[in-house]
C-alpha positions in Angstrom: 17.2 5.1 -50.3 17.2 5.1 -46.5 18.5 2.7 -44.2 16.6 0.2 -42.6 17.0 0.1 -38.4 19.3 -2.6 -37.5 17.9 -5.5 -34.9 20.3 -3.4 -32.5 18.2 -0.4 -33.0 15.3 -2.6 -32.8 15.8 -3.9 -29.6 16.8 -0.8 -27.2 15.8 2.4 -26.7 18.2 5.5 -27.7 19.9 6.4 -23.9 20.8 9.9 -23.0 23.0 10.0 -19.6 21.2 11.2 -17.5 18.0 9.1 -18.5 20.2 5.7 -19.2 21.3 6.5 -14.7 18.1 7.2 -14.1 16.7 3.6 -15.1 19.6 1.8 -13.6 19.1 3.4 -11.1 15.4 2.1 -10.1 16.1 -1.1 -11.1 19.0 -2.0 -9.7 17.0 -0.3 -6.3 14.2 -2.3 -6.6 16.3 -5.7 -7.6 18.2 -4.6 -3.8 14.6 -2.8 -1.7 12.1 -5.7 -2.9 13.1 -8.5 -4.6 16.3 -9.5 -1.8 13.7 -8.0 0.7 11.1 -10.8 0.0 13.6 -13.4 -0.6 15.1 -12.8 2.5 12.4 -12.4 4.5 11.2 -15.7 3.2 14.6 -17.2 4.3 14.8 -16.0 7.5 11.7 -16.4 8.6 12.0 -12.3 9.7 9.6 -9.2 8.4 11.8 -6.4 6.7 7.9 -4.5 6.9 5.3 -4.9 9.0 4.4 -7.6 6.3 6.4 -9.6 4.5 6.5 -8.0 0.9 5.2 -11.7 0.1 4.1 -13.6 2.3 3.6 -17.6 1.7 0.8 -17.8 5.0 -2.0 -15.2 3.2 -1.9 -17.5 0.4 -4.1 -19.9 2.3 -6.6 -17.3 3.0 -10.0 -17.3 1.6 -10.8 -14.2 0.4 -8.8 -11.9 -1.8 -8.9 -8.2 -2.6 -9.6 -6.8 -6.1 -8.0 -3.8 -6.9 -10.4 -1.5 -8.2 -8.2 -0.3 -11.6 -8.6 -3.4 -12.9 -11.7 -4.5 -15.1 -13.3 -7.6 -13.0 -13.5 -9.8 -16.1 -9.5 -9.5 -16.9 -8.5 -10.6 -13.1 -10.9 -12.8 -12.3 -10.1 -14.6 -15.9 -6.0 -13.9 -14.7 -6.4 -14.8 -10.9 -2.3 -13.5 -9.9 -3.5 -14.6 -6.5 -3.0 -18.3 -7.1 0.5 -17.7 -8.4 3.3 -19.3 -6.4 5.2 -17.0 -4.7 8.3 -19.3 -5.6 7.3 -17.8 -9.2 6.7 -14.6 -8.4 10.4 -14.3 -6.4 12.5 -15.7 -9.0 10.6 -13.4 -11.6 12.0 -10.5 -9.3 15.6 -11.7 -9.4 16.0 -12.4 -12.8 13.1 -9.7 -14.2 15.2 -7.1 -12.1 18.3 -7.7 -12.3 18.5 -8.6 -16.2 16.5 -4.5 -16.7 19.5 -3.0 -14.1 22.5 -4.4 -16.6 20.8 -3.6 -19.9 18.6 -0.8 -18.6 18.2 0.3 -22.4 16.6 -3.0 -24.1 12.6 -2.7 -24.4 12.3 -6.5 -23.2 13.9 -6.5 -20.3 12.3 -3.4 -19.1 9.1 -5.0 -20.5 9.9 -8.1 -18.1 10.6 -5.5 -15.0 7.3 -4.3 -15.5 5.3 -6.7 -15.3 6.9 -8.6 -13.0 6.9 -5.7 -10.3 2.9 -4.8 -11.5 2.3 -9.0 -10.7 3.4 -8.7 -7.6 2.1 -5.7 -6.5 -1.3 -7.2 -7.4 -0.3 -9.9 -5.8 0.8 -8.6 -2.5 -2.7 -6.4 -2.7 -4.9 -9.0 -3.4 -3.5 -11.8 -1.3 -2.8 -9.0 2.3 -4.5 -5.4 1.1 -1.0 -4.0 1.2 -0.5 -0.4 -0.4 3.3 -1.1 -0.4 4.4 -1.6 -4.1 1.8 1.6 -5.3 4.1 3.8 -5.9 6.7 1.1 -7.2 4.1 0.1 -9.4 3.7 3.4 -10.9 7.8 4.0 -11.2 8.4 1.5 -13.4 6.5 1.7 -16.3 7.8 5.4 -16.9 11.5 4.2 -18.5 9.4 1.8 -20.5 6.7 4.3 -22.2 8.3 7.9 -21.5 11.2 9.5 -24.1 14.2 9.0 -22.3 14.8 13.0 -21.8 11.8 12.9 -19.8 12.1 10.0 -17.5 13.4 11.7 -14.0 11.2 14.5 -14.0 8.1 11.9 -14.7 9.6 10.2 -11.7 9.8 12.9 -9.5 5.9 14.2 -10.9 4.9 10.4 -9.1 6.7 10.7 -6.0 5.0 14.2 -5.4 1.5 12.7 -6.3 2.3 10.1 -4.0 3.3 11.8 -1.3 1.1 14.9 -1.9 -1.9 12.8 -2.3 -1.0 11.3 1.4 -0.7 14.3 3.2 -3.7 15.1 2.1 -5.3 11.9 3.0 -4.2 12.8 6.2 -5.3 16.3 6.4 -9.0 15.2 4.8 -9.7 12.3 7.2 -8.1 13.4 10.7 -7.8 17.3 9.8 -4.7 19.5 11.9 -4.8 17.2 14.8 -3.7 14.3 12.7 -0.2 16.1 13.4 -0.5 16.2 17.1 1.7 15.1 19.2 -1.2 12.6 21.2 -2.2 11.0 17.6 1.5 10.5 16.7 1.9 8.2 20.3 -1.6 6.7 19.8 -0.1 5.3 16.2 3.2 4.1 17.8 1.4 2.3 20.4 -0.3 0.7 17.7 2.2 -0.8 16.1 3.6 -2.2 19.9 0.6 -4.0 19.6 1.3 -7.9 19.4 -1.2 -10.2 17.8 -3.7 -7.5 15.4 -6.0 -8.0 13.4 -4.2 -7.9 10.7 -2.3 -11.3 11.3 0.9 -9.9 13.0 3.1 -12.4 15.1 5.1 -11.1 17.9 7.8 -13.3 16.2 7.8 -12.1 13.1 8.7 -8.8 14.4 12.4 -7.0 14.8 13.1 -7.3 19.0 14.9 -3.9 18.7 12.6 -1.6 16.4 10.0 -2.9 19.2 12.0 -2.1 21.8 12.8 1.5 20.3 9.2 1.7 20.1 8.4 1.5 23.0 11.1 2.9 25.4 12.8 5.5 22.9 10.0 6.9 20.8 7.3 6.7 22.9 9.5 8.2 25.4 10.3 11.5 23.7 8.6 15.1 24.6 4.6 15.4 22.9 6.1 18.8 21.4 8.8 16.8 19.9 6.3 14.2 18.7 4.2 17.4 17.5 6.9 18.9 15.2 7.6 15.5 13.5 4.2 15.4 13.2 3.2 18.7 11.2 7.0 18.5 9.6 6.0 15.4 7.6 2.3 17.2 7.0 4.1 20.0 5.1 6.7 18.3 3.6 4.1 15.4 2.3 1.8 18.2 0.7 3.7 21.3 -0.1 7.6 20.7 0.1 7.9 17.0 -1.7 5.4 18.1 -5.0 7.4 21.7 -5.1 10.1 19.9 -5.6 8.8 17.2 -7.9 7.8 20.1 -10.1 11.0 21.4 -10.6 13.2 22.4 -12.7 16.3 20.1 -11.2 16.4 17.4 -8.6 18.4 18.5 -5.2 19.9 14.9 -4.5 19.7 16.4 -0.5 15.6 16.1 -1.1 16.3 12.3 -1.5 18.4 11.6 1.4 15.6 13.9 3.3 13.2 11.4 2.0 15.5 8.4 3.0 16.0 10.0 6.7 11.5 10.3 6.8 11.3 6.6 5.7 13.5 6.3 8.9 11.6 8.1 10.8 8.5 6.7 9.8 10.4 2.7 10.4 11.6 3.7 13.6 8.5 4.7 15.0 5.7 2.0 13.2 8.2 -0.8 12.3 7.2 0.0 8.7 9.7 0.8 5.9 8.0 1.3 2.7 11.3 -0.3 0.6 10.7 0.2 -2.8 9.5 4.0 -2.4 13.4 4.4 -1.2 14.5 3.1 -5.1 12.0 5.1 -6.4 13.4 8.0 -4.5 17.2 7.5 -5.7 16.1 7.2 -9.8 14.2 10.1 -9.3 16.3 12.5 -7.1 19.6 11.8 -7.1 20.2 11.7 -10.8 20.9 15.7 -10.8 19.6 16.2 -14.4 17.4 19.8 -15.1 14.5 19.3 -17.0 13.6 21.3 -20.1 10.1 22.6 -20.8 8.9 20.2 -22.6 9.7 17.3 -19.7 8.8 19.4 -17.1 5.5 20.4 -19.3 4.3 16.2 -19.7 5.2 16.0 -15.8 2.7 19.1 -14.8 0.6 17.4 -17.4 0.5 13.9 -16.1 0.2 15.1 -12.1 -2.4 17.4 -13.4 -5.4 14.5 -13.9 -3.4 12.8 -10.7 -4.2 15.7 -8.2 -7.4 16.2 -9.3 -8.9 13.0 -8.2 -7.0 13.1 -5.2 -8.3 15.9 -4.2 -11.6 14.2 -4.9 -10.8 10.9 -4.0 -8.6 9.2 -1.9 -4.7 9.5 -2.5 -2.5 7.4 -4.5 -5.9 7.7 -7.0 -6.3 5.1 -8.9 -4.5 2.3 -8.2 -5.4 3.0 -4.2 -9.0 3.6 -2.5 -7.8 4.3 0.9 -5.8 6.9 3.2 -2.6 5.6 4.9 -2.7 6.5 8.8 -4.5 9.1 8.5 -6.8 8.7 11.3 -6.2 10.8 14.5 -6.4 8.9 18.4 -9.6 9.9 18.6 -10.5 9.0 16.0 -9.4 5.9 16.1 -10.5 5.3 19.7 -14.5 5.5 18.5 -14.0 3.7 15.4 -12.7 1.3 17.7 -15.8 1.2 20.3 -18.4 0.8 17.9 -16.4 -2.0 15.2 -13.6 -3.7 16.5 -14.7 -4.7 20.4 -16.7 -8.5 20.8 -19.4 -7.5 18.0 -18.1 -7.5 14.5 -19.3 -7.0 11.0 -18.4 -9.8 8.7 -18.7 -10.3 5.0 -19.5 -13.8 3.1 -20.4 -14.7 -0.4 -23.8 -15.8 -1.3 -24.4 -19.3 0.2 -22.0 -19.0 3.0 -23.6 -17.5 6.0 -21.4 -18.0 9.0 -22.3 -20.1 11.6 -21.6 -20.3 15.3 -18.3 -21.9 16.3 -17.2 -20.3 12.9 -14.3 -19.1 12.3 -13.8 -15.2 10.4 -10.2 -13.4 10.0 -8.8 -10.7 7.7 -7.0 -11.1 4.4 -3.1 -12.0 5.0 -4.3 -14.2 8.2 -3.9 -17.9 8.2 -6.3 -21.0 7.2 -10.0 -20.7 6.1 -12.2 -19.0 7.2 -16.3 -18.4 6.5 -16.3 -15.1 6.6 -14.4 -11.6 6.6 -14.0 -9.2 9.3 -15.3 -6.2 6.9 -14.7 -3.5 9.1 -10.8 -5.2 10.7 -9.6 -6.0 7.0 -11.2 -3.0 5.1 -9.9 -0.2 8.2 -6.5 -2.4 8.1 -6.4 -2.1 12.3 -3.8 -3.3 14.9 -5.3 -4.6 17.8 -8.1 -1.7 17.6 -6.2 0.7 15.8 -8.3 2.0 12.5 -5.8 3.2 10.1 -6.4 3.0 6.3 -9.3 6.0 5.5 -12.1 4.1 3.7 -15.3 5.9 2.9 -18.6 4.8 4.2 -16.9 1.6 6.8 -15.5 4.1 9.5 -19.5 5.6 9.4 -22.0 2.5 9.6 -24.4 2.4 12.1 -23.3 1.5 15.6 -23.7 -2.8 14.9 -24.7 -2.8 19.2 -27.0 -0.6 19.2 -28.7 -0.9 15.3 -27.3 -4.6 14.1 -29.7 -5.0 11.2 -28.9 -1.1 10.4 -25.2 -2.0 10.5 -26.5 -5.1 8.5 -27.8 -3.8 5.5 -25.7 -1.0 5.4 -22.5 -3.0 5.0 -24.5 -5.2 2.2 -25.3 -2.4 0.1 -21.3 -0.9 0.5 -20.5 -4.6 -0.6 -22.7 -4.1 -3.3 -21.1 -0.8 -4.1 -17.7 -2.0 -4.5 -17.4 -5.3 -4.9 -13.9 -5.7 -3.7 -13.6 -8.4 -1.5 -14.2 -11.9 -3.2 -14.1 -15.5 -1.7 -11.2 -17.2 -3.6 -12.3 -21.6 -3.4 -15.8 -19.9 -5.6 -14.7 -17.1 -7.3 -17.6 -14.8 -6.1 -17.7 -11.6 -4.6 -18.5 -11.5 -1.0 -21.2 -9.1 -1.0 -23.0 -10.5 2.4 -23.3 -8.5 5.7 -24.0 -10.1 8.9 -23.3 -8.6 12.6 -22.0 -11.5 14.5 -20.5 -11.8 18.2 -17.1 -12.7 17.9 -14.4 -14.3 20.7 -10.9 -15.5 19.5 -11.9 -15.1 15.8 -14.7 -17.1 16.2 -18.4 -17.1 15.7 -20.6 -17.3 19.0 -24.2 -16.3 17.3 -25.5 -14.2 14.6 -26.8 -11.0 15.4 -28.3 -9.8 12.8 -27.8 -10.9 8.6 -28.8 -8.3 6.0 -32.2 -8.2 4.3 
């Protein structure tokens, strides 16, 4: 007669030493990098990232952003953007803490995966922020993958995440992306205070702004170019090749930490949750067998095909990040981010003179969404997100009616922005003259 599985066996996965350490590093790292960061930002009011991990101010905004990979009926029914932030922070602390203590528990892994995913959806919906994409995918690996395959699959995800980011930069900005002028322009944009994304001077860490202005921008352009082209090479080739190799040299994880430190010192942004995934994927020096490598390759193949065809981090993202060169960003700024703006709004809520317009993450109620500034994620007048369709809108100064019609067509084909109060998509568009975040006059309404 067979022996019935024990209660302990049913609740826990059979661990291997490498998988056990890998899962523990992932959960403990995310506990420090995500939950602790969110709580520290909430208690001190200081930003440890360019955008708060979970920003209380964004909860009061009028518009929300739907992740395109979420089926619309489910997204509308769950309404994760309405979850109180105190609840999210408590869930992150408790679920990740329990998973770090008992990483072999299926229940703990599931709770941690749900907590991180819910936080990522909230952050993306309210802030349009992408910093939890890698962690949101990696957190499910220990739950759904065979234990022996966990390290190899995490490496595959890291390679896909960074490799597709490099491809997004090459697709949008070309080789000129790595030039010294382009890298300096990015830093200057991130030094700007009071940009359209709601960044406040008082929220920045003062030393980061001083470093960017006084040290980074003073570096010779050839040195900045070497850093830019080195980052491209690492993202497009080195990291993906490492990810699908049979072993993970721990030094490469530290190299990725150094890369993010360089990003922090040049932009004041640090994607803290990524560091936990790098640690789990690389510090565990576990050689993968043929079966694990084959599984990682099979998982990577469709992701890479989609990234080559569409955009980085597909299907959880819909844009390339910091993908423009200095000349491209300047041209977009002149056309779409000056005194004349393209705005989106829901049916029956057309903006009028005096109405407030804003972006995702901005405080307070707004009558319309600044479409280009939100979609392209601007700092001042510097576009950072490469989103097909928006950057190519007709000039609102020369062709306001055509620009409004093209924006409305894009909104109907990409129903990603919603009026949170009405619960309906923002599919209408207009071109307006604006000053200090308010409509001066409506120039053109989409037909």
